[in-house]
C-alpha positions in Angstrom: -37.6 190.5 206.4 -34.4 188.5 206.3 -32.3 188.7 203.1 -32.1 184.9 203.2 -35.2 182.8 204.0 -34.2 179.4 205.5 -37.1 177.0 206.1 -37.1 173.4 207.1 -40.0 171.2 205.9 -39.6 167.7 207.2 -36.3 166.4 205.7 -36.0 169.2 203.2 -34.3 172.6 203.7 -35.4 175.6 201.5 -32.9 178.4 201.0 -34.3 181.5 199.3 -32.2 184.5 198.4 -34.6 187.3 199.3 -33.4 190.6 197.8 -35.6 190.8 194.7 -35.2 194.6 194.6 -31.5 194.0 194.0 -31.9 190.9 191.8 -31.1 188.8 194.9 -27.5 190.0 194.8 -25.3 188.8 197.7 -24.1 191.6 199.9 -22.0 190.9 203.0 -25.0 190.3 205.3 -26.5 187.9 202.8 -23.1 186.1 202.5 -23.0 185.6 206.2 -26.6 184.5 206.4 -26.0 181.9 203.6 -22.9 180.6 205.4 -25.0 180.0 208.5 -27.8 178.4 206.6 -25.5 176.0 204.8 -23.6 175.1 208.0 -27.0 174.3 209.7 -28.1 172.2 206.8 -24.8 170.3 206.9 -25.0 169.7 210.6 -28.8 168.9 211.1 -29.1 165.1 210.9 -32.8 165.4 210.2 -32.3 167.2 206.9 -31.5 165.2 203.8 -31.7 167.5 200.8 -31.8 171.3 200.1 -33.4 173.4 197.5 -32.0 176.9 196.7 -33.9 179.5 194.7 -34.4 183.3 194.4 -37.3 185.4 195.4 -39.4 187.0 192.6 -39.5 186.3 188.9 -36.5 188.3 187.6 -33.4 186.7 189.1 -32.1 183.6 190.8 -29.1 185.7 191.9 -27.2 188.5 190.2 -24.0 187.6 192.0 -22.0 189.6 194.6 -23.3 193.1 195.5 -20.3 195.0 194.3 -21.0 198.0 196.4 -20.3 196.0 199.5 -17.8 193.4 198.2 -15.4 195.4 196.0 -14.0 197.5 198.9 -13.3 194.3 200.8 -11.5 192.7 197.8 -9.5 195.8 196.8 -8.2 196.6 200.3 -9.9 200.0 200.6 -8.8 201.7 203.9 -10.8 200.4 206.8 -11.4 197.0 205.2 -9.4 193.8 205.6 -5.8 194.6 204.3 -5.6 191.2 202.6 -9.3 191.2 201.5 -8.9 189.0 198.4 -6.7 186.5 200.1 -9.0 186.4 203.1 -11.9 185.4 200.7 -10.2 182.2 199.7 -11.4 180.6 202.9 -15.1 181.2 202.5 -16.0 181.9 198.8 -19.3 183.5 198.1 -22.1 182.4 200.4 -20.1 179.4 201.7 -21.5 176.8 199.2 -19.1 177.9 196.4 -16.1 177.3 198.6 -15.5 176.8 202.3 -18.8 174.8 203.0 -18.8 173.1 199.6 -18.0 169.7 201.1 -21.7 169.0 202.1 -22.4 165.5 201.0 -26.2 165.9 201.2 -27.8 166.7 197.8 -28.4 170.4 196.9 -30.8 171.4 194.1 -30.8 174.8 192.5 -34.2 175.9 191.2 -33.1 178.7 188.8 -36.0 181.0 188.4 -34.4 183.9 186.4 -31.0 185.5 185.8 -28.0 183.6 187.3 -25.1 186.0 186.9 -21.5 186.1 188.0 -21.5 184.8 191.6 -25.1 183.8 191.2 -24.0 181.6 188.3 -21.3 180.2 190.5 -23.8 179.5 193.3 -26.0 177.6 190.8 -23.0 175.7 189.6 -22.2 174.7 193.2 -25.5 172.9 193.5 -25.6 169.2 192.5 -28.6 169.4 190.2 -29.9 172.5 188.4 -33.5 172.8 187.2 -34.2 175.9 185.1 -37.4 177.9 184.5 -37.9 178.7 180.9 -37.2 182.3 182.0 -33.7 181.5 183.3 -30.6 183.0 181.8 -27.0 182.4 182.7 -24.1 184.8 182.3 -20.5 185.5 183.2 -20.1 189.2 182.6 -17.1 189.7 184.8 -14.7 189.6 181.8 -16.4 192.9 180.7 -15.5 194.6 184.0 -11.8 193.5 184.0 -11.9 190.3 186.1 -13.3 186.8 186.0 -14.8 184.1 188.3 -13.0 183.4 191.5 -15.5 181.4 193.5 -15.6 178.1 191.5 -17.2 179.3 188.3 -14.3 178.4 186.0 -13.6 175.1 187.7 -17.2 173.9 187.9 -18.1 175.1 184.4 -15.2 173.1 183.0 -16.1 170.0 185.0 -19.8 170.2 184.2 -19.8 171.4 180.6 -16.3 170.9 179.3 -13.5 173.1 178.1 -14.9 174.2 174.8 -18.2 175.6 176.2 -16.4 177.1 179.2 -14.0 179.0 176.9 -16.9 180.3 174.7 -19.0 181.5 177.7 -16.2 183.0 179.7 -14.3 184.6 176.8 -17.3 186.2 175.1 -19.1 187.4 178.2 -22.4 186.6 176.4 -25.4 185.2 178.3 -27.2 182.0 177.4 -30.8 181.1 177.8 -32.3 178.0 179.6 -32.4 175.9 176.4 -28.8 176.5 175.5 -28.0 175.6 179.1 -29.9 172.3 178.7 -28.1 171.5 175.5 -24.7 172.0 177.2 -25.5 169.9 180.2 -25.5 173.0 182.5 -29.0 172.2 183.7 -30.8 168.8 183.9 -34.2 170.1 182.7 -36.1 173.2 181.7 -39.7 173.6 182.8 -42.4 176.3 182.5 -41.7 179.1 185.0 -44.8 178.4 187.0 -43.9 174.7 187.3 -40.3 175.3 188.6 -40.8 174.5 192.2 -43.1 171.5 191.4 -40.2 170.1 189.3 -37.8 170.7 192.1 -40.1 168.9 194.5 -40.4 166.0 192.1 -36.6 165.7 192.0 -36.5 165.9 195.8 -39.0 162.9 196.0 -36.7 160.8 193.8 -33.8 161.6 196.1 -35.7 160.9 199.4 -36.5 157.4 198.3 -32.8 156.5 198.3 -30.6 155.5 201.2 -29.0 158.5 202.8 -25.7 156.8 203.6 -25.3 155.6 200.0 -26.3 159.1 198.7 -23.6 160.9 200.7 -21.0 158.3 199.9 -21.7 158.6 196.2 -21.5 162.4 196.3 -18.2 162.2 198.3 -16.8 159.7 195.8 -17.7 162.0 192.9 -15.9 164.9 194.6 -12.9 162.8 195.3 -12.4 161.3 191.8 -12.4 164.7 189.9 -9.0 165.4 188.4 -7.4 162.1 189.3 -5.8 159.6 186.9 -8.1 156.7 185.9 -6.5 154.1 188.2 -6.9 156.4 191.2 -10.5 157.1 190.2 -11.3 153.4 190.1 -9.6 152.8 193.4 -11.5 155.6 195.1 -14.8 154.4 193.7 -14.1 150.8 194.9 -13.1 152.0 198.3 -16.3 154.0 198.9 -18.6 151.5 197.2 -17.4 148.4 199.0 -17.2 150.2 202.3 -20.9 150.6 202.0 -21.4 146.8 202.4 -21.6 147.4 206.1 -24.5 149.8 205.8 -27.1 148.6 208.3 -29.9 149.8 206.0 -29.1 147.4 203.2 -31.0 144.2 204.4 -34.3 146.1 204.7 -33.8 147.8 201.4 -33.0 144.6 199.7 -36.1 142.9 201.2 -38.4 145.6 199.7 -36.6 145.2 196.4 -37.1 141.4 196.4 -40.8 141.7 197.2 -41.2 144.5 194.7 -42.5 147.0 197.2 -39.8 149.6 197.1 -40.8 153.1 196.1 -40.4 154.5 192.5 -40.0 151.2 190.7 -40.2 151.2 186.9 -41.4 148.6 184.4 -43.8 145.7 185.1 -43.9 146.2 188.8 -44.0 150.0 188.9 -44.7 151.7 192.2 -45.3 155.3 193.2 -42.7 157.5 194.9 
């Protein structure tokens, strides 16, 4: 069976890391399969959102399979002579870097341990939902190195400098509830309800206009790290450019007659 299961169900792509015997670690073959899956998701106009999870109950992903990756990184004879520099172009599994500019939403359903590159893969998703069994860790510092595939950058951007320093300098893991308290995950649910919670989040996304969704995600990517005036200009540029979106008149009509999906309040409607 494939080390990565890639399934399309209607408008949703499901990516499952499928090496439970190795805590879903990403070896070179898995890395390549993930790259192909993310590229297909990006390019398939019929797909609107993706969910990534791990097979089994123990791990979401334990990170890079060091038996296959370390020789590449350290320039062992027979491997790429500039292995580490070569990795800059494609990250780990593509989503962390290289195919990270996918403007369709990506949800990580974290079902167990998310370690090292697995932690980075979860951070590369847009929304993280955790099983109450989930744990997160950056143990690389114990082995003499640290994140190189977006873990430091995204942890700082998502959770802030203070928490990133604590987690990365101590090398200690955190459980799902500490992750929730630090904004690392958006919710924690009982383990058996994880995929149902992911599906519920998918439903809230699918009710929205795809052009606006992708523009919002691109705007978020493009404002990170800029001065305030530049951030405001980027947001305005993307936001007002959407006024030509052909879907707006129909969406406004359903809003006016109170028939749009997922309304709250006095005129609530179902998703």
